[in-house]
Every structure is written in C-alpha cells, then in structure tokens.
VOGU-3710 file (C-alpha; in Angstrom, 3 decimals, decimal comma):
1> mkmhplcsgs> 89,207/99,907/63,772  86,598/102,724/62,905  84,345/101,997/60,032  83,315/104,594/57,582  80,095/103,873/55,478  80,958/104,841/51,839  79,408/104,031/48,436  80,703/102,446/45,336  83,038/103,965/42,929  86,957/104,558/42,527
11> hgnlfttsqg> 89,401/106,977/43,772  92,714/108,155/42,174  96,074/107,910/43,592  97,055/110,810/45,839  100,573/110,903/44,700  100,251/110,684/40,780  100,374/114,508/40,496  102,661/117,238/41,469  99,843/118,598/43,530  99,360/115,419/45,071
21> rrdflqvgam> 103,266/115,322/46,098  102,867/118,797/47,666  99,604/117,553/49,450  101,638/114,544/50,985  104,521/117,011/51,972  101,922/119,071/53,988  100,508/116,230/55,915  102,940/116,303/58,596  102,406/119,904/59,231  98,729/119,531/59,096
31> aglgltlpnl> 98,894/116,499/61,649  99,035/118,873/64,668  95,762/120,150/63,235  94,269/116,571/63,386  94,510/115,820/59,534  96,789/112,676/59,458  97,806/110,920/56,379  95,040/108,127/56,983  92,335/110,803/57,475  93,488/112,614/54,339
41> lrlqaaqamp> 93,126/109,302/52,284  89,728/108,825/53,745  88,625/112,278/52,974  89,656/111,944/49,492  88,073/108,416/49,139  84,769/109,979/50,433  84,887/113,112/48,101  85,414/110,792/45,113  82,641/108,186/45,497  79,117/109,302/44,574
51> avesfspiat> 76,071/108,271/46,835  74,401/104,979/46,135  70,746/104,859/45,614  68,661/104,604/48,749  65,985/101,969/49,432  62,717/102,393/51,454  62,655/99,434/54,070  59,873/97,109/53,693  61,061/94,927/56,734  62,061/96,564/60,074
61> svihiflpgg> 63,370/93,332/61,490  64,659/90,048/60,623  64,565/86,739/62,370  67,323/84,324/61,014  66,573/80,825/62,029  69,762/78,738/61,220  69,929/75,015/61,323  73,419/73,914/61,787  74,917/70,724/60,394  73,132/70,929/57,022
71> maqheswdpk> 69,394/69,981/57,072  68,352/67,546/54,297  66,058/69,048/51,666  64,478/65,854/50,911  63,130/65,369/54,320  62,097/68,941/54,756  61,405/71,772/52,145  62,020/69,740/48,858  60,920/66,207/49,171  60,692/64,073/46,066
81> pfasvdyrgp> 57,463/61,942/46,413  57,901/60,165/43,129  61,444/59,285/43,378  62,731/55,745/44,200  63,093/55,148/48,018  66,857/55,303/48,026  66,338/58,860/46,876  63,115/59,681/48,648  64,210/58,561/51,982  62,554/56,959/54,703
91> fspikgvtge> 59,416/59,219/54,915  56,262/59,821/52,939  55,985/63,491/51,931  52,630/65,404/52,603  51,018/68,008/50,647  50,673/71,539/52,214  47,460/73,777/51,762  49,009/75,092/48,537  49,116/71,684/46,974  53,118/71,699/47,400
101> yvgekfania> 54,752/68,767/49,098  56,855/69,087/52,156  58,401/66,601/54,473  56,289/64,207/56,419  57,424/65,799/59,755  56,154/69,121/58,788  52,615/68,625/59,376  52,148/72,008/61,124  54,271/73,946/58,393  51,916/72,189/55,656
111> kimdkisiir> 49,091/74,297/57,083  50,996/77,680/56,649  52,450/76,965/53,224  50,221/79,945/51,986  52,104/82,189/54,266  55,501/81,411/53,403  57,979/81,068/50,349  60,416/78,380/49,800  63,579/78,684/47,459  64,637/75,123/46,235
121> svthgeaahe> 67,551/76,020/44,246  69,918/77,438/46,662  73,658/76,448/45,697  77,257/77,064/46,503  80,434/75,139/46,234  81,419/74,701/50,069  81,060/71,361/51,573  82,673/72,014/54,685  80,653/73,038/57,737  82,667/76,307/58,548
131> rgthnmftgy> 82,797/77,397/54,888  79,094/76,700/54,276  78,237/78,568/57,406  80,444/81,498/56,282  78,302/81,697/53,039  75,108/81,627/54,746  75,830/84,323/57,302  78,034/86,827/55,228  76,879/86,225/51,660  80,617/85,738/50,712
141> rpspaikfps> 82,561/82,923/49,917  85,316/82,530/52,762  88,608/84,435/52,058  92,187/83,930/53,754  92,688/87,677/53,259  89,533/89,166/54,645  87,093/88,192/57,721  83,773/89,233/56,280  81,136/90,441/58,775  77,873/88,557/59,367
151> fgsiisheqg> 74,443/89,948/58,175  73,681/91,136/61,930  77,023/93,050/62,059  76,287/94,855/58,776  72,675/95,659/59,945  73,975/96,851/63,248  76,447/99,263/61,463  73,981/100,496/59,087  70,816/101,032/61,092  71,912/101,159/64,802
161> srnnlppyva> 69,860/100,388/67,720  66,177/100,971/68,768  64,685/101,387/72,169  67,945/100,704/73,846  67,952/97,258/72,638  71,025/95,523/71,035  70,532/95,644/67,353  71,870/92,110/66,709  71,137/89,328/69,099  72,189/85,697/69,154
171> iptifapeqg> 70,082/83,102/70,656  71,186/81,285/72,737  74,888/81,856/72,026  77,265/82,676/69,431  77,734/79,099/68,130  80,296/79,971/65,131  82,769/82,879/64,353  80,784/83,457/61,134  78,365/84,952/63,343  80,690/87,775/64,163
181> sgymstaygp> 81,657/91,246/62,972  84,648/90,141/60,731  86,511/93,248/59,524  84,322/95,599/61,245  84,635/96,729/64,986  83,609/94,462/67,534  81,099/96,769/68,552  78,906/95,666/65,889  79,026/91,994/67,193  75,996/90,145/68,448
191> falgsdpadk> 74,696/90,264/72,090  74,666/86,653/73,084  72,362/85,671/75,959  74,666/83,381/77,738  71,874/80,641/78,536  69,087/78,707/76,723  65,635/80,342/76,959  64,332/76,848/77,278  66,221/76,281/80,587  64,486/76,347/83,896
201> gftvrdlaap> 64,982/79,778/85,620  66,382/81,157/82,402  68,000/84,552/82,798  69,964/86,952/80,479  73,590/87,604/81,782  74,563/91,254/82,681  70,981/92,650/82,550  70,695/93,680/86,221  72,873/95,753/88,359  74,405/94,080/91,228
211> kdvdskrfer> 71,962/93,866/94,229  73,882/96,118/96,552  74,218/98,960/93,932  71,008/101,413/93,995  70,538/103,827/91,056  72,589/106,745/92,291  75,486/104,669/92,953  75,186/102,883/89,806  75,321/106,389/87,875  78,301/107,343/89,923
221> rrtllsavde> 80,189/104,143/88,659  79,236/105,074/85,305  80,631/108,582/85,525  83,801/107,265/86,984  84,382/104,441/84,334  83,714/107,217/81,572  86,638/109,291/83,217  88,804/106,131/83,174  87,935/105,240/79,567  88,701/108,817/78,474
231> hfraieksda> 92,088/108,416/79,943  92,991/105,364/78,236  91,478/106,571/74,887  93,886/109,595/75,185  96,900/107,006/75,663  95,979/104,538/73,075  93,486/104,614/70,074  92,294/101,081/69,093  89,402/99,184/68,272  89,394/97,323/71,322
241> inamdsfyda> 89,040/100,504/73,459  86,386/101,860/71,247  84,551/98,615/71,093  84,546/98,327/74,961  83,158/101,810/75,232  80,276/100,940/72,826  79,547/97,743/74,998  79,768/99,567/78,142  77,320/102,323/76,690  74,944/99,511/75,352
251> ayklissdka> 75,236/97,610/78,680  74,259/100,626/80,766  71,432/101,265/78,414  70,208/97,862/78,723  70,462/97,777/82,709  68,885/101,159/83,110  66,006/100,627/80,737  62,839/98,594/82,141  61,691/98,110/78,508  64,827/96,717/77,448
261> reafdlnaep> 65,041/94,362/80,169  61,369/93,188/79,897  62,043/92,368/76,132  64,089/89,442/77,438  61,338/88,324/79,932  59,680/85,138/78,696  57,571/84,928/81,854  55,652/87,968/80,573  54,209/85,651/77,775  51,084/83,823/78,536
271> vklrdeygrn> 51,365/80,285/79,622  49,018/79,085/76,898  51,229/80,668/74,088  54,349/79,284/75,757  52,912/75,909/75,518  51,780/76,417/71,868  55,262/77,193/70,777  56,374/74,233/72,774  58,372/74,065/76,127  61,657/73,045/74,284
281> aagqrfllar> 64,646/74,775/72,750  62,916/75,501/69,490  59,634/76,905/71,063  61,195/79,136/73,550  64,013/80,416/71,307  61,642/81,353/68,570  59,305/82,950/70,957  61,923/84,852/72,659  63,049/86,094/69,162  59,547/87,361/68,431
291> rlveagtrmv> 59,568/89,233/71,647  62,776/90,810/70,780  61,806/92,229/67,316  58,518/93,410/68,717  60,551/95,452/71,316  62,877/96,714/68,544  65,854/94,597/68,011  66,693/94,675/64,281  68,127/91,077/63,768  67,766/87,956/65,832
301> svnyggwdhh> 69,956/85,032/64,872  68,612/81,766/66,248  70,234/78,380/65,856  68,420/75,183/66,750  69,427/71,617/66,519  72,221/69,659/64,776  71,213/68,380/61,277  74,505/66,684/60,398  72,797/63,302/59,650  75,328/61,063/57,934
311> sniksafesq> 73,745/57,916/59,683  70,175/56,893/60,571  68,363/59,915/59,277  65,071/58,733/60,170  65,401/58,562/63,833  67,810/61,683/63,843  65,118/63,745/61,914  62,188/62,343/64,176  64,145/63,604/67,271  64,208/67,332/66,104
321> apnfdvafar> 62,028/68,168/63,106  58,675/67,936/64,948  59,804/70,469/67,560  60,924/72,803/64,898  57,786/72,285/62,894  55,549/73,321/65,666  57,514/76,348/66,712  58,012/77,653/63,274  54,399/77,386/62,384  53,422/79,081/65,573
331> likdleergm> 55,977/81,934/65,038  54,531/82,706/61,699  51,080/82,644/62,963  51,908/84,660/66,136  53,639/87,346/63,738  50,346/87,402/61,606  48,125/87,785/64,694  50,052/90,625/66,026  50,212/92,480/62,790  53,967/91,999/62,655
341> ldttlvlvss> 54,289/89,420/59,697  54,575/92,147/56,856  57,412/94,017/58,562  59,426/91,109/59,799  61,455/89,107/57,625  61,791/85,308/58,691  64,675/83,466/57,002  65,388/79,801/57,710  68,628/78,336/56,359  71,368/75,853/56,751
351> efgrtpkins> 75,041/75,739/55,583  74,147/73,199/52,820  71,945/70,302/51,910  72,325/66,624/51,883  73,152/63,986/49,265  70,397/62,977/47,121  70,918/59,266/47,709  70,630/57,508/51,008  74,135/56,147/51,811  75,047/52,747/53,338
361> tngrdhhprv> 74,520/53,873/56,991  70,919/55,021/56,088  71,915/58,650/56,112  72,914/61,572/53,695  76,422/63,296/53,537  77,239/66,901/52,793  75,811/68,320/49,625  76,214/72,121/48,740  75,208/71,654/45,025  71,592/72,189/45,848
371> fsvamagggv> 69,360/72,931/48,902  66,535/74,824/50,161  65,795/77,986/52,162  62,288/79,157/53,668  61,376/82,879/53,785  58,360/84,544/55,195  56,863/88,035/55,887  58,739/91,237/55,448  57,878/91,947/51,789  58,183/88,296/50,546
381> kkgfiygksd> 55,405/86,628/48,474  53,157/84,234/50,294  52,459/80,678/49,069  55,454/80,949/46,650  57,867/78,319/45,300  61,066/79,935/43,643  63,574/77,830/41,625  63,566/74,032/41,309  66,026/71,167/41,803  66,081/68,179/39,369
391> avgaepdenp> 64,245/64,931/39,799  66,353/63,445/42,481  67,281/66,752/44,288  70,956/66,574/43,097  71,314/69,865/40,991  69,500/73,104/40,436  67,209/72,657/37,524  65,545/76,201/37,392  66,656/79,443/38,793  70,027/78,867/40,782
401> vgpedlartm> 70,372/81,129/43,981  73,594/81,720/45,470  74,382/83,172/48,921  74,901/86,383/47,653  71,427/86,508/45,994  69,887/85,782/49,252  71,881/88,456/51,067  71,334/91,164/48,355  67,474/90,453/48,635  67,405/90,487/52,570
411> yrllginsqk> 69,177/93,947/52,641  67,018/95,278/49,960  63,798/94,296/52,140  65,632/96,022/55,071  66,224/99,182/52,947  70,056/98,558/52,752  71,695/98,923/49,332  74,036/96,094/49,252  76,151/97,815/46,554  77,308/100,426/49,204
421> rlilegvrpi> 80,992/100,267/50,024  82,434/99,963/53,511  86,042/101,646/53,888  88,608/99,868/55,891  91,874/101,215/57,442  94,012/102,016/54,624  90,998/103,243/52,551  90,050/99,889/51,039  86,612/99,978/49,729  84,676/96,541/50,325
431> divnggriit> 81,092/95,783/49,064  78,479/94,989/51,486  77,686/92,201/49,040  79,945/91,639/46,006  77,863/90,287/42,987  74,650/88,415/43,013  71,314/90,008/42,349  67,950/90,949/44,139  65,506/88,175/43,652  62,621/90,429/42,462
441> ella> 60,489/87,468/41,592  60,336/86,717/45,232  59,300/90,115/46,352  55,607/90,749/47,009
//
C-alpha cells in the first residue's frame, strides 16, 4: 500500500455534479494513459487539501526507552514520601539535586534531575498491556478498524533515512506489534537487531555479505535481483513487493556502507565507557542507541526489563531498577558531553502505572489512571516537573496529559506537524495524531 502524505482538510464527492459524472465515465479511457479511478481520486484529494504549517526541527533524533509491563510510579518518578507505608511502598524516596523526590533505587538519576523533565500526570483508560502499549507507541487508542503506525514508522515516512542507516531501529527486537507500521507500508517498520547488545559476541544479523562473495560479485547479484524484482512488479502491484524492494535497497546500503556497519559496532567504544554504562542489558542497549543516533538513525526504540510487578515489588524492583538507573544517567551525561543532548530527545515511558496501594501479595496492579513519563534533551526544559498526581498517586491532580499530547509534543520537537493527514488506499485521510495538544509549557 503506497502512502501519500497529505494535509488536513476536506474534499468533495466526485460524483455529486454532472461534471463529476462525466469525469467518472472518462476514467476508463484514461486508464490506458495511467490515470485510474483511485489515482484520480487521490489527485482530487491532494488538490482540495491546503498545506499544513511546517515546523523547524529542534531535535534531530529520538531515543524512546520503553519499560514494558508498567513501571510503578511510586517506586520511580513520583514517590509519595509523606504517604502511609501501604501507599508509599517498601522504599524510602530520596531527594535529587533539584529538591524533587525520586525513588530510592534512582540514586544516579537523582544526580541528573537538573537535566531532565518529568511528567507526573500522564493518564489514559487502557488497563490491558497490549492496549496500553498501543497508546504509548502510537498516540492513539486501539481501534478494531484501523491499525495505527508507531512513532518510528511515522518518522520514517516523514523524514526518511540518513547516512544509509535505517531511520527506525528496535533494540534488541520488535517485542510488540505496536512497534510496527500499522496501516502504512511495512517498508516503514523498524529494523530489528536480532540479538541483544549485552550478549557475548553480539552481532547484528544481515550486516555482512557472505564470506565467499566479493564486492563485484555482490553488485552483480544486486543487478540480477533488480531485474527479477522489476519482472514481479510488472505482474503484481502490492505492498509486499514494494516493501520488499525497499528492504532490499536498505539492506544493500547497510552492507555496502562502512559507516553504517560501524554504527552498530559496540567494540568501537572505549572499555571504560562500556563499563560506566554497565555490562548488562540496560547499559549496552542504551549505549548502542547513542551510537545509532550519533551516526544518523532518526528513532531508536529500546525496551528494557519487565515491570509487571503484581507481587513482591521490592525484590522485583531491586533486580532491575539499579541497572536502569546507572545506564539512563550515563546516557544523559554522555549525550551532554558529546554536545548531542540539545538535539536528541530522550523519552522514557511504560504502558501504564501501578495501583496506589500495595496489594495483599506486596505488589501493585495495573493502573492507567495516572503514571509518569521522563523526558530529556531535544528542546525540553531541564530540571522541570509538569503535572501532578494526587496525594496517594491515584489520579491526576493538575494538568492531565494523554498519549496524544505526548505524541504531538514529540513530533513538534522533531519538526513534524502532527495535524498533517496521511491518505490510505481509497482516499481516506487519517491524522498523524488526532486531538491532543503540544505541551508548550514543557518546551525550553
């Protein structure tokens, strides 16, 4: 399915006037000249829709760190130090450099609170993992009629690739369908590594030509494949064929580009820096994300851990939060040291939060009513808290923020107008984001 980027507006019915009926009757004759009915409708829609306002980008890349399962806001970004223990939980919150509290296991994050922003009033109504994940990867509530594309797929479609690198990379794998391209062509889906950067002997699949194929032979194979592809395109027009062609083209560019391959090479990093990030899943994934955006990837989606802590949240949090704390703090400092923080947006989210009261198994259950998101760099204020939850962390108390607000704000920072519409087969315009607002208070 080929996408056509179009803007907001409306278009009339082709068949409501006598002129329209004459146009319709002429379509069959024009088809031989390449103008079919669907293409005529697309042209009409394009002519009817005025251009949307363009934005200058502030951020050139985004790293989206996703913590699947639903990280508890009380133990992380929005602790309640003065609540009773059955709400406060098993840890003692600590103060960061700005005077704001964070969870006890965020000792390193506490030291960089002056470099990040926290939104403590994120809210939606989806308590199921898949539906909550959909919200936080697309900015849309799930629909039985439409599969919405992820942030990375929209960015790929709107901005394309740089330096022969995939515009959208998933580290280490595509863990949920909500990371995919939805109604858009699969050509805009994420490039997945296939293995974990923390694994010993980590390599990215498909990044090298077969050992027995030299460069000349490699190019001959590419030429032959192009001829075969052209033959099949002449026989059948489909998204699968077009997407496969796009993937092959991207793959050839990756294999033939030293710079592209080197972007995935963690061994090029100093041993000391790799140690400082942490020789674990969080550390090496976050470090690779930095390498990729530095080389030109537009969006890196990183998932880490499993935060569905219905039972014994104390030991569960202690097993994962320290590595995240070290790696995230080092990522922010690393970006700043390299002069990249102002142009790299870092977003940390989860599909929802956890219930405000500790349950009978010493855990917390699903709670989408209020939770927190952290952001840094890329045009976001530093040392800033936006929104507020109530005294026990059960409901938004000030400035509720929905997934569509987050999405619109992220796109604005990247220079994408989320009010733009994309046209599907059959000339159905769909907003990049429907509703919501840009959180201007968050912008630096």
